[in-house]
The first five atom37 places (N, CA, C, CB, O) and aatype in JSON, in Angstrom:
{
  "aatype": [20, 20, 20, 20, 20, 20, 20, 20, 20, 20, 20, 20, 20, 20, 20, 20, 20, 20, 20, 20, 20, 20, 20, 20, 20, 20, 20, 20, 20, 20, 20, 20, 20, 20, 20, 20, 20, 20, 20, 20, 20, 20, 20, 20, 20, 20, 20, 20, 20, 20, 20, 20, 20, 20, 20, 20, 20, 20, 20, 20, 20, 20, 20, 20, 20, 20, 20, 20, 20, 20, 20, 20, 20, 20, 20, 20, 20, 20, 20, 20, 20],
  "atom_mask": [
    [1, 1, 1, 1, 1],
    [1, 1, 1, 1, 1],
    [1, 1, 1, 1, 1],
    [1, 1, 1, 1, 1],
    [1, 1, 1, 1, 1],
    [1, 1, 1, 1, 1],
    [1, 1, 1, 1, 1],
    [1, 1, 1, 1, 1],
    [1, 1, 1, 1, 1],
    [1, 1, 1, 1, 1],
    [1, 1, 1, 1, 1],
    [1, 1, 1, 1, 1],
    [1, 1, 1, 1, 1],
    [1, 1, 1, 1, 1],
    [1, 1, 1, 1, 1],
    [1, 1, 1, 1, 1],
    [1, 1, 1, 1, 1],
    [1, 1, 1, 1, 1],
    [1, 1, 1, 1, 1],
    [1, 1, 1, 1, 1],
    [1, 1, 1, 1, 1],
    [1, 1, 1, 1, 1],
    [1, 1, 1, 1, 1],
    [1, 1, 1, 1, 1],
    [1, 1, 1, 1, 1],
    [1, 1, 1, 1, 1],
    [1, 1, 1, 1, 1],
    [1, 1, 1, 1, 1],
    [1, 1, 1, 1, 1],
    [1, 1, 1, 1, 1],
    [1, 1, 1, 1, 1],
    [1, 1, 1, 1, 1],
    [1, 1, 1, 1, 1],
    [1, 1, 1, 1, 1],
    [1, 1, 1, 1, 1],
    [1, 1, 1, 1, 1],
    [1, 1, 1, 1, 1],
    [1, 1, 1, 1, 1],
    [1, 1, 1, 1, 1],
    [1, 1, 1, 1, 1],
    [1, 1, 1, 1, 1],
    [1, 1, 1, 1, 1],
    [1, 1, 1, 1, 1],
    [1, 1, 1, 1, 1],
    [1, 1, 1, 1, 1],
    [1, 1, 1, 1, 1],
    [1, 1, 1, 1, 1],
    [1, 1, 1, 1, 1],
    [1, 1, 1, 1, 1],
    [1, 1, 1, 1, 1],
    [1, 1, 1, 1, 1],
    [1, 1, 1, 1, 1],
    [1, 1, 1, 1, 1],
    [1, 1, 1, 1, 1],
    [1, 1, 1, 1, 1],
    [1, 1, 1, 1, 1],
    [1, 1, 1, 1, 1],
    [1, 1, 1, 1, 1],
    [1, 1, 1, 1, 1],
    [1, 1, 1, 1, 1],
    [1, 1, 1, 1, 1],
    [1, 1, 1, 1, 1],
    [1, 1, 1, 1, 1],
    [1, 1, 1, 1, 1],
    [1, 1, 1, 1, 1],
    [1, 1, 1, 1, 1],
    [1, 1, 1, 1, 1],
    [1, 1, 1, 1, 1],
    [1, 1, 1, 1, 1],
    [1, 1, 1, 1, 1],
    [1, 1, 1, 1, 1],
    [1, 1, 1, 1, 1],
    [1, 1, 1, 1, 1],
    [1, 1, 1, 1, 1],
    [1, 1, 1, 1, 1],
    [1, 1, 1, 1, 1],
    [1, 1, 1, 1, 1],
    [1, 1, 1, 1, 1],
    [1, 1, 1, 1, 1],
    [1, 1, 1, 1, 1],
    [1, 1, 1, 1, 1]
  ],
  "atom_positions": [
    [[3.1, -35.79, -43.31], [1.99, -34.9, -42.67], [2.35, -33.73, -42.58], [1.56, -35.2, -41.41], [3.37, -33.45, -41.96]],
    [[1.64, -32.85, -43.15], [1.91, -31.51, -43.26], [1.2, -30.46, -42.28], [1.64, -31.2, -44.57], [0.03, -30.79, -42.08]],
    [[1.51, -29.49, -41.74], [0.77, -28.57, -40.9], [-0.33, -27.68, -41.55], [1.73, -27.72, -40.29], [-0.08, -26.86, -42.44]],
    [[-1.11, -27.8, -41.22], [-2.55, -26.93, -41.79], [-2.5, -25.76, -41.25], [-4.05, -27.5, -41.38], [-1.76, -25.47, -40.31]],
    [[-3.38, -24.88, -41.89], [-3.28, -23.29, -41.77], [-3.95, -23.15, -40.36], [-4.16, -22.33, -43.1], [-3.59, -22.24, -39.61]],
    [[-4.88, -24.02, -40.0], [-5.71, -24.14, -38.56], [-4.6, -24.34, -37.35], [-6.87, -25.61, -38.58], [-4.55, -23.68, -36.32]],
    [[-3.69, -25.45, -37.75], [-3.06, -25.74, -36.81], [-1.77, -24.5, -36.33], [-2.64, -27.1, -37.22], [-1.37, -24.23, -35.19]],
    [[-1.4, -24.0, -37.48], [-0.57, -22.84, -37.2], [-1.07, -21.86, -36.6], [-0.08, -22.34, -38.17], [-0.36, -21.39, -35.7]],
    [[-2.28, -21.27, -36.83], [-3.13, -20.64, -36.27], [-3.18, -20.83, -34.66], [-4.23, -20.96, -36.93], [-2.91, -19.92, -33.88]],
    [[-3.53, -22.02, -34.31], [-3.67, -22.48, -33.01], [-2.28, -22.28, -32.23], [-4.15, -23.96, -33.05], [-2.29, -21.74, -31.13]],
    [[-1.18, -22.7, -32.76], [0.16, -22.53, -32.36], [0.48, -21.0, -31.98], [1.07, -23.03, -33.5], [1.06, -20.59, -30.97]],
    [[-0.03, -20.3, -33.03], [0.27, -18.95, -32.69], [-0.41, -18.28, -31.73], [0.17, -18.23, -33.67], [0.07, -17.28, -31.21]],
    [[-1.6, -18.78, -31.39], [-2.45, -18.09, -30.38], [-2.08, -18.94, -29.06], [-4.17, -18.1, -30.8], [-2.3, -18.31, -28.02]],
    [[-1.69, -19.92, -28.93], [-0.9, -20.61, -27.9], [0.34, -19.84, -27.44], [-0.47, -21.95, -28.42], [0.59, -19.62, -26.26]],
    [[1.03, -19.48, -28.38], [2.43, -18.65, -28.04], [1.58, -17.31, -27.59], [3.74, -18.36, -29.58], [1.83, -16.99, -26.43]],
    [[0.86, -16.66, -28.11], [0.52, -15.46, -27.57], [0.04, -15.51, -26.22], [-0.38, -14.85, -28.34], [0.37, -14.71, -25.35]],
    [[-0.91, -16.69, -26.02], [-1.4, -16.52, -24.63], [0.06, -16.79, -23.37], [-2.81, -17.82, -24.45], [0.25, -16.16, -22.33]],
    [[0.87, -17.87, -23.93], [1.93, -17.95, -23.11], [2.45, -16.44, -22.81], [2.99, -18.85, -23.77], [2.56, -16.06, -21.64]],
    [[2.68, -15.8, -23.66], [3.58, -14.48, -23.75], [2.71, -13.36, -22.91], [3.86, -13.95, -25.49], [3.31, -12.63, -22.13]],
    [[1.5, -13.26, -23.05], [0.58, -12.56, -22.23], [0.38, -12.87, -20.71], [-0.62, -12.71, -22.83], [0.21, -12.02, -19.83]],
    [[0.43, -14.21, -20.56], [0.67, -14.72, -19.13], [1.8, -14.39, -18.54], [0.65, -16.05, -19.02], [1.73, -14.14, -17.34]],
    [[2.98, -14.31, -19.14], [4.32, -13.99, -18.77], [4.15, -12.56, -18.24], [5.37, -14.12, -19.98], [4.36, -12.2, -17.08]],
    [[3.72, -11.75, -19.33], [3.58, -10.46, -18.98], [2.68, -10.04, -17.63], [3.06, -9.89, -20.15], [3.02, -9.2, -16.8]],
    [[1.67, -10.69, -17.63], [0.65, -10.33, -16.26], [1.81, -10.75, -15.24], [-1.09, -11.44, -16.05], [2.2, -9.92, -14.42]],
    [[2.31, -11.91, -15.29], [3.05, -12.28, -14.37], [3.94, -11.3, -13.48], [3.69, -13.11, -14.94], [3.91, -11.06, -12.28]],
    [[4.84, -10.78, -14.65], [5.84, -9.72, -14.44], [5.12, -8.59, -13.83], [6.57, -9.29, -15.74], [5.52, -8.12, -12.77]],
    [[4.03, -8.08, -14.47], [3.21, -6.92, -13.72], [2.73, -7.07, -12.35], [2.02, -6.63, -14.43], [2.73, -6.21, -11.47]],
    [[2.34, -8.24, -12.3], [2.09, -8.81, -10.62], [3.08, -8.58, -9.87], [1.89, -10.35, -10.36], [2.9, -7.89, -8.86]],
    [[4.28, -9.04, -10.15], [5.48, -9.27, -9.22], [5.89, -7.71, -9.08], [6.8, -10.37, -9.93], [6.06, -7.26, -7.94]],
    [[6.04, -6.92, -10.16], [6.37, -5.47, -9.85], [5.48, -4.81, -8.85], [6.31, -4.65, -11.08], [5.95, -4.05, -8.01]],
    [[4.2, -5.09, -8.92], [3.03, -4.61, -8.24], [3.28, -4.78, -6.8], [1.74, -5.33, -8.68], [3.26, -3.9, -5.95]],
    [[3.55, -6.14, -6.64], [3.58, -6.52, -5.29], [5.05, -6.01, -4.57], [3.38, -8.16, -5.25], [5.2, -5.85, -3.36]],
    [[6.1, -5.81, -5.63], [7.24, -5.17, -4.85], [7.16, -4.09, -4.36], [8.22, -5.02, -5.41], [7.51, -3.85, -3.2]],
    [[6.59, -3.07, -5.35], [6.12, -1.69, -4.95], [5.12, -1.52, -3.86], [5.56, -1.06, -6.06], [5.28, -0.53, -3.14]],
    [[4.24, -2.23, -3.65], [3.26, -2.56, -2.82], [4.06, -2.56, -1.25], [2.58, -4.02, -3.35], [3.79, -1.77, -0.35]],
    [[4.89, -3.43, -1.18], [5.73, -4.02, -0.06], [6.73, -2.78, 0.17], [6.55, -5.57, -0.51], [6.99, -2.51, 1.35]],
    [[7.23, -2.11, -0.68], [8.18, -1.11, -0.21], [7.18, -0.04, -0.03], [9.45, -0.73, -1.23], [7.62, 0.54, 0.97]],
    [[6.03, 0.6, -0.41], [5.19, 1.36, 0.06], [4.63, 1.13, 1.76], [4.19, 1.24, -0.94], [4.42, 2.01, 2.6]],
    [[4.5, -0.28, 1.88], [4.3, -0.62, 3.27], [5.35, -0.4, 4.27], [3.99, -1.89, 3.34], [5.21, 0.06, 5.41]],
    [[6.4, -0.79, 3.69], [7.74, -0.59, 4.44], [7.93, 0.9, 4.98], [8.99, -0.94, 3.43], [8.2, 1.21, 6.14]],
    [[7.74, 1.71, 3.98], [7.77, 3.43, 4.35], [6.8, 3.57, 5.1], [7.59, 4.56, 3.19], [7.1, 3.91, 6.24]],
    [[5.67, 3.41, 4.87], [4.53, 3.63, 5.98], [4.42, 3.18, 7.23], [3.49, 3.24, 5.63], [3.65, 3.71, 8.04]],
    [[5.29, 2.01, 7.55], [5.44, 1.38, 8.85], [6.66, 2.19, 9.15], [5.58, -0.31, 8.9], [6.72, 2.41, 10.36]],
    [[7.47, 2.61, 8.62], [8.89, 3.33, 9.11], [8.3, 4.96, 9.51], [10.32, 3.36, 7.56], [8.84, 5.62, 10.4]],
    [[7.22, 5.44, 8.78], [6.91, 6.68, 9.1], [6.11, 6.5, 10.43], [6.18, 7.4, 7.96], [6.33, 7.2, 11.41]],
    [[5.38, 5.74, 10.41], [4.33, 5.64, 11.75], [5.44, 5.31, 12.95], [2.94, 4.14, 11.58], [5.4, 5.94, 14.01]],
    [[6.26, 4.46, 12.76], [7.41, 4.28, 13.88], [7.88, 5.62, 14.26], [8.73, 3.41, 13.37], [7.87, 5.95, 15.45]],
    [[8.31, 6.5, 13.26], [8.85, 7.69, 13.61], [7.92, 8.74, 14.2], [9.46, 8.18, 12.51], [8.38, 9.64, 14.89]],
    [[6.73, 8.65, 13.97], [5.55, 9.41, 14.5], [5.47, 8.94, 15.84], [4.18, 9.21, 13.71], [5.28, 9.77, 16.72]],
    [[5.58, 7.7, 16.15], [5.31, 7.17, 17.47], [6.34, 7.55, 18.48], [5.21, 5.71, 17.41], [6.11, 7.88, 19.65]],
    [[7.62, 7.47, 17.82], [8.81, 7.89, 18.77], [8.79, 9.56, 19.29], [10.3, 7.59, 17.86], [9.02, 10.05, 20.4]],
    [[8.4, 10.18, 17.99], [8.33, 11.62, 18.3], [7.27, 12.01, 19.51], [7.92, 12.35, 16.95], [7.49, 12.76, 20.46]],
    [[6.07, 11.29, 19.19], [4.96, 11.59, 20.28], [5.34, 11.11, 21.66], [3.58, 10.89, 19.9], [4.9, 11.65, 22.68]],
    [[6.17, 10.05, 21.66], [6.66, 9.48, 23.1], [7.7, 10.46, 23.53], [7.33, 7.88, 23.07], [7.93, 10.41, 24.74]],
    [[8.4, 11.33, 22.84], [9.27, 11.9, 23.43], [8.69, 13.34, 23.75], [10.46, 11.81, 22.68], [9.18, 14.05, 24.63]],
    [[7.67, 13.68, 23.01], [7.02, 15.12, 23.38], [6.12, 14.76, 24.56], [6.07, 15.89, 22.05], [5.99, 15.67, 25.37]],
    [[5.47, 13.62, 24.83], [4.71, 13.4, 25.83], [5.77, 13.2, 27.28], [3.77, 12.13, 25.39], [5.31, 13.37, 28.41]],
    [[6.84, 12.92, 27.08], [7.74, 12.84, 28.08], [8.33, 14.09, 28.67], [8.68, 12.09, 27.65], [8.51, 14.33, 29.87]],
    [[8.62, 14.91, 27.57], [8.93, 16.25, 27.89], [7.92, 17.31, 28.54], [9.33, 16.75, 26.74], [8.2, 18.15, 29.4]],
    [[6.62, 17.07, 27.91], [5.73, 17.95, 28.45], [4.48, 17.39, 28.79], [5.55, 18.96, 27.63], [3.55, 17.68, 28.03]],
    [[4.22, 16.64, 29.77], [3.23, 15.87, 30.05], [1.96, 16.81, 30.35], [3.65, 14.96, 31.16], [0.84, 16.41, 30.03]],
    [[2.09, 17.76, 30.83], [0.79, 18.76, 31.12], [0.19, 19.31, 29.8], [1.23, 20.12, 32.07], [-1.01, 19.23, 29.53]],
    [[1.03, 19.83, 29.07], [0.78, 20.27, 27.76], [0.23, 19.29, 26.93], [1.9, 20.73, 27.19], [-0.64, 19.75, 26.19]],
    [[0.48, 17.85, 26.79], [-0.1, 16.94, 26.46], [-1.51, 16.7, 26.66], [0.48, 16.22, 26.83], [-2.34, 16.66, 25.75]],
    [[-1.71, 16.55, 27.75], [-2.97, 16.25, 28.64], [-3.86, 17.6, 27.98], [-2.61, 16.3, 30.66], [-4.88, 17.32, 27.34]],
    [[-3.56, 18.71, 28.09], [-4.16, 19.98, 27.8], [-4.73, 19.95, 26.3], [-3.09, 21.15, 28.02], [-5.86, 20.35, 26.04]],
    [[-3.82, 19.43, 25.28], [-3.73, 19.39, 23.92], [-4.87, 18.27, 23.72], [-2.18, 19.06, 23.34], [-5.65, 18.4, 22.78]],
    [[-4.96, 17.17, 24.59], [-6.1, 16.14, 24.3], [-7.29, 16.55, 24.9], [-5.81, 14.73, 24.8], [-8.33, 16.08, 24.44]],
    [[-7.36, 17.24, 25.74], [-8.49, 17.81, 26.27], [-9.12, 18.57, 25.34], [-8.26, 18.53, 27.37], [-10.24, 18.29, 24.92]],
    [[-8.44, 19.58, 24.95], [-8.9, 20.76, 23.8], [-9.56, 20.01, 22.7], [-7.56, 21.68, 23.09], [-10.77, 20.09, 22.47]],
    [[-8.56, 19.15, 21.88], [-9.07, 18.35, 20.74], [-10.32, 17.46, 20.99], [-7.97, 17.47, 20.27], [-11.05, 17.2, 20.04]],
    [[-10.6, 16.99, 22.18], [-11.74, 16.31, 22.73], [-13.01, 17.05, 22.65], [-11.49, 15.98, 24.08], [-14.1, 16.71, 22.21]],
    [[-12.49, 18.41, 23.31], [-13.83, 19.21, 23.27], [-14.1, 19.56, 21.83], [-13.78, 20.6, 24.18], [-15.17, 19.27, 21.3]],
    [[-13.22, 20.12, 21.26], [-13.62, 20.49, 19.67], [-14.13, 19.46, 18.99], [-12.47, 20.95, 18.79], [-15.01, 19.68, 18.16]],
    [[-13.73, 18.33, 19.19], [-14.47, 17.11, 18.37], [-15.86, 16.83, 18.73], [-13.75, 15.74, 18.56], [-16.8, 16.55, 17.98]],
    [[-15.83, 16.95, 20.15], [-17.45, 16.79, 20.89], [-18.28, 17.75, 20.34], [-17.57, 17.07, 22.59], [-19.39, 17.39, 19.94]],
    [[-17.88, 19.16, 20.22], [-18.77, 20.22, 19.98], [-19.09, 20.1, 18.36], [-18.07, 21.69, 20.45], [-20.17, 20.46, 17.9]],
    [[-18.13, 19.6, 17.64], [-18.31, 19.44, 16.12], [-19.47, 18.21, 15.9], [-16.72, 19.03, 15.34], [-20.38, 18.29, 15.08]],
    [[-19.22, 16.97, 16.87], [-20.32, 16.01, 16.63], [-21.64, 16.45, 17.25], [-19.95, 14.65, 17.17], [-22.61, 15.76, 16.91]],
    [[-21.86, 17.33, 18.0], [-22.87, 17.66, 18.55], [-23.88, 18.5, 17.53], [-22.42, 18.32, 19.71], [-25.1, 18.64, 17.67]],
    [[-23.22, 18.92, 16.7], [-24.1, 19.85, 15.74], [-24.62, 18.95, 14.54], [-23.17, 21.19, 15.1], [-25.33, 19.45, 13.67]]
  ]
}
């Protein structure tokens, strides 16, 4: 029993599909790892900002309240227009 040209082409297509699937899986894994690293970096930055804000609020509570009131006033004036 000999292998026909059609069978050879079918085997080549199956091999190419397997190779393509492996490439897609690799790309998805890489993207997932990069996304996880970016999420970790964003969480670290948010935590750092939170710590800084807590420290500033503790050191200057009246200035913090004044700043919040001022920002609220400016935002309110902007939305009114």
